[in-house]
Each structure stands twice: as C-alpha cells, then as structure tokens.
C-alpha positions, -999 to +999 in steps of 0.1 A: +053+626-321+018+612-314-008+639-305-037+615-303-055+611-269-049+575-258-079+552-265-084+543-229-086+580-220-112+586-248-132+557-234-130+572-200-143+605-212-173+586-227-178+569-194-178+602-175-203+616-200-226+587-194-223+590-157-231+627-159-263+620-179-274+591-157-265+604-122-255+641-121-279+658-145-310+643-128-297+654-094-291+689-108-326+692-121-345+678-091-359+699-062-352+731-082-314+725-078-311+743-111-313+775-091-277+770-082-267+773-119-292+796-135-296+834-131-303+829-093-270+811-087-252+838-065-283+843-043-289+806-041-254+797-032-246+826-008-257+829+028-257+866+033-266+863+070-234+843+077-209+866+062-213+854+026-205+818+033-218+791+011-253+780+020-257+746+036-280+734+009-255+742-018-226+724+000-249+694+007-258+692-030-221+692-040-214+666-013-241+643-027-226+647-062-192+638-049-206+608-030-221+595-062-189+601-081-169+583-055-192+554-055-188+552-093-150+553-090-145+588-105-138+612-076-104+597-067-093+591-103-060+610-097-052+593-064-026+566-062-039+531-069-028+519-034-051+546-020-082+535-039-076+557-069-068+550-106-033+566-106-045+592-131-017+610-148-012+647-151-018+645-188-051+626-183-062+651-156-055+680-180-076+664-207-104+656-183-104+690-167-107+707-201-134+683-212-156+689-181-151+727-182-160+729-219-195+716-210-203+749-192-218+754-158-232+724-140-230+701-110-206+679-128-178+705-125-183+738-106-151+758-110-161+785-085-158+760-057-132+736-072-159+710-071-158+682-097-169+646-102-132+640-109-116+655-078-086+678-077-069+671-044-032+682-045-028+674-008-028+636-016+003+636-039+019+663-018+016+641+013+026+609-005+058+626-018+069+645+012+057+627+043+082+609+065+075+572+073+062+581+107+039+608+093+027+584+067+018+558+093+001+585+115-020+603+088-024+582+057-056+563+068-073+595+080-065+613+047-079+584+026-111+584+047-115+622+042-111+628+080-085+655+075-099+687+059-074+715+058-072+752+052-040+762+034-022+787+056+005+802+035-004+838+025-003+865+051-019+900+053+015+917+046+031+889+026+014+874-004+036+863-033+068+864-012+063+837+014+100+839+024+092+870+044+063+856+063+059+868+099+043+837+114+069+822+137+071+788+155+096+784+183+107+753+201+089+747+234+086+715+255+052+709+272+047+683+299+079+666+287+068+665+251+089+684+225+069+708+204+064+743+190+047+775+200+031+792+169+021+829+165+010+846+133-018+855+109-029+841+076-050+854+048-073+837+022-073+804+042-101+789+021-125+764+036-120+772+072-157+770+079-155+732+074-118+725+080-106+706+111-069+715+105-049+744+092-017+736+072+002+765+088+035+776+072+058+792+098+094+802+100+113+780+124+149+790+115+169+812+092+162+848+083+137+867+063+142+860+026+156+825+030+139+797+011+148+772+038+138+774+074+100+774+068+081+744+083+045+732+077+025+723+108-009+706+109-027+728+134-061+718+148-087+743+138-105+737+171-076+751+191-087+781+211-058+801+197-070+796+161-095+824+154-114+834+122-111+871+123-133+878+092-145+864+060-134+885+031-160+895+005-148+891-030-157+897-067-167+860-067-195+848-044-201+830-021-169+835+000-151+811+023-118+829+024-111+842+059-083+860+077-071+837+105-051+846+135-030+819+153-022+830+189+000+810+213-009+777+197+012+748+209+017+717+188+039+687+193+066+676+168+041+651+155+022+681+139+051+687+114+042+678+078+072+668+057+107+678+069+114+706+093+126+737+075+116+725+040+080+736+040+082+757+008+088+725-012+053+713-001+039+746-012+055+743-046+041+707-049+006+720-042+007+749-066+023+730-095-005+704-094-031+732-091-016+754-118-015+728-146-051+717-138-064+752-135-048+760-168-067+730-184-100+741-168-094+777-180-089+764-215-121+743-213-141+773-201-126+795-228-136+769-255-171+769-240-173+807-243-161+807-279-184+779-290-214+795-275-205+827-292-201+810-326-235+794-323-252+826-312-236+846-340-248+820-366-284+821-352-287+859-345-298+879-376-297+917-371-304+937-402-315+906-419-283+887-420-264+864-396-242+882-371-215+858-380-212+873-415-194+903-399-156+902-397-158+923-366-175+892-350-153+866-367-118+879-361-118+883-323-132+848-320-106+835-345-078+850-324-092+834-293-097+801-311-061+801-323-048+808-288-068+779-275-053+755-300-018+767-291-024+766-253-038+731-255-006+718-270+015+735-244-006+722-215-006+686-227+031+687-235+039+701-201+016+676-183+032+648-203+066+660-192+055+661-156+045+625-159+080+616-172+099+629-142+099+624-104+074+648-088+101+667-070+119+675-102+090+695-117+101+726-097+137+723-109+131+713-145+098+726-159+083+750-134+085+777-160+064+757-184+037+751-157+037+789-151+033+796-188+003+773-191-013+788-160-009+825-164-018+824-201-048+801-196-062+823-169-058+854-190-073+837-221-105+826-204-111+861-191-107+875-226-130+847-240-157+854-214-155+891-220-158+886-258-187+862-253-205+889-234-198+914-262-210+890-290-242+881-271-249+918-263-273+927-235-282+890-228-245+882-225-241+908-198-270+894-179-269+866-153-292+846-177-260+836-195-230+821-176-203+844-190-202+869-162-200+840-137-171+825-157-153+858-158-157+865-121-144+831-111-114+829-134-104+865-128-092+854-094-068+829-108-048+857-123-039+865-087-042+833-067-018+803-069+008+829-078-001+861-096+006+862-133+034+887-127+051+863-103+047+834-127+061+855-155+090+863-132+095+825-128+096+821-166+121+849-169+143+833-142+144+801-163+149+820-196+178+841-183+194+813-163+189+827-128+174+793-119+165+761-137+184+739-162+201+769-179+217+782-148+252+769-155+250+775-192+242+812-188+261+820-156+294+824-174+282+844-205+307+872-215+311+895-244+331+868-261+299+848-264+279+876-279+281+886-316+277+923-312+299+935-340+287+949-373+299+927-402+305+944-436+286+931-465+305+905-486 
C-alpha cells in the first residue's frame, strides 16, 4: 500500500499556499479586516440588531475571497470538470481540508461559516447524481452560475435525528390545470435562509411514519408568502443564521421535485456523507493546529525557570492527542479513497459506517484538542486573544449536526452487528452452532 500523497496533489497544496499569500492574506489585513479574526471576531461578525445574523461587511469580505478563489480556479475544485471544476476526489478534498484547517483562523478557510477558498458544496454532486434528465435540463445552468442558493429543510422542531417521522406533508393538488403539491410543515436549523432564494424542503408524500421511502424533496421558493422565518436561534457559536421556518399552504408544481418522488432521504444521505468526511478532515486539521500551537508554547514558556514542555503532565495529554490524530488521518484518507473507488450511491450501502467513524471521532477529537490547548496556554488560552475558544465553540456543534455522534455510533453498530450493510446476510442466520461458547478442558 502506498500512503504517499500523490505528487500532483502536493503541487496543488503548494499552489494554494502561494495563492493565500498573494491574494488572501493581503485582503485579510487591509481595512482592519483582521478584526474578523482577532479577539474582536464575534463582535465584528455579528449584527446584534438583526437577531444575531452575520454582518453585511463580514459576508461581503468572504464573498470577495471566494470571487478571487473562483477566478484563480480553486473555489470549484471539487465540481465536475464539465461544470467548470477540476473533478477533485474525496481523497484530495480530505487532504486539502486538513491542510487549510491546520493553518488556523483566517480568510482562507473559516470553518464557522463553512467558507473556504476550496469550496465545499455537496449540493452539486447530490444534484448531478440524483436529478432526472428533465431536472438536469431545468436547473443545471442556474446551479453552475450560483443562482440557486438553498436552505436545507430536513430537521424539524420535534424530529431531529429521525427524519422518517417528520410532520411536514405534501399532498397532491392540481392548480389551474397544472399538477402539483400543497405543502405544510415546519423546519428547524435551516441555515442560510437570510440569503437563500429556495428551501430544499423534505416532506412526506406517501407511506407512514417511520418508513424510509415516501419522503420527497421539493425546491420551494423562499419568496413564497407561505414561507416564513419565525425566529433565528441564538447558539453557542456566533453569528447565527439558523432559523426556524414555517411553510404554510405553499403550492408548487411537479417541476419543483428534486430527484425522484418518494426517494428524498437518499438525497439527504448524499449530502451528509460528503459533508461528514470533509468535516472530519477539517476537524483533524484544526486539532493538529491546537496541538502544534500548544507544543510551541510549552517549549517557549518557562515557569519556575524551566520549559513548560519538560513536564510530563504537559507532554502526555498532547502525546495522546497527537497519536489519535495520526490514527484518524489514516482512517479518513482510507475511507475517502474507498469512496472514490465506488459509485456515489454505493457509499451509503457499503461504507457509511466508516464515514460515521471518521466524523464523530474527528469532531470529538478537535474539541478535546482545543480544550487541552486552552489548558496548556493557561489564562491567555482561555481568552479570545487565542483562537482555541473559537475553534471549540465551532466544532462542538458538529457533535450534534450532520447526525449526532450517538446517531453515527448507532450506524456503526448497525453495520458491525449486521442489521444493515455488507454483513447483513452473513450475520442474519447466526445461531448457537456458530458460537464457540463451551469451556474446553486443558490438553
């Protein structure tokens, strides 16, 4: 097995570093833009008079960084070549995401907002894999031009991890001779609604509560009078753009369906699998940053006349974290490599458990690394003058979103015990005859 990063990817990392130094760092430093990253960051980013939404200046700065990245050919790296991208693989994206996150806070890669010079847009592959020919013809050009900005309407106030019991309903209704659907329901954590022009609304169209089939995805115009932002939810991590949204008597035509009627959860799984492996890589990179900063500080700091790093109480916790990073890196890259070697729709059936392992462990690890970095740095580590509290607050949410770590462990258990996945047939017929439960006498 070859564990080396391919030379073309190494070269691309160097190219990204040069671009950051030439284009992004100067933008970050001009006009006091550093306020968005130093100890003033939460106040600079958050518009407290608009319910905690991101300030226009902050979003404009990120927009300019993305514009420059797009002009340089980086933003759409993971997009299909036929859509102006470079066809970046899951493995390459994992390496890139770790590399950028390990640099620490900066305009090149702001994990709090999922902003990066190398974009993470799971909607693109999701659409490419699941859209019908008619949907492709209707929406592909608008997607490529960035004219479709969506909120992801899956979670509900009373139904989070279990989407199969969602209460949002869509019923068939013809309007002016056009076949369509009447939608009613409520969604939670519909991120980005302040700038979205559509909601990807998951609604039950057939079947009963608990069924995996019978849920359909509709592209609902955010401007429809029946779509209402009820409130923006204030979180541990600021600013906030995560609202509760009600959808009241909204009618859409059949053209609004994304993918195939009744098979909407497959789109949801496509979205989270792409996000989970990339978030795991970002969490790994952020954890590495916390560890490396702690090592440097411990070598430089000299309480009682000797380096802090001489103390095993400092060394050993960082050794544990460093070891876990090394192991997690191998699992992430192996899993991403496997994702690249199978059809996209097979990921859920074959290695969904591995994606979950990467994600829940990576998100837990970075929280532990940020917490340890605060402890090693002492009072200054706890302050906003260091980025560790910011890293912790951001990554702590990923132990809940995109599937809580308990739900992801449940997925791993389902694969391990054969309730789903490749071992289902193998373990379904296990009996006592297959188990060596007897005591064997010595000799």
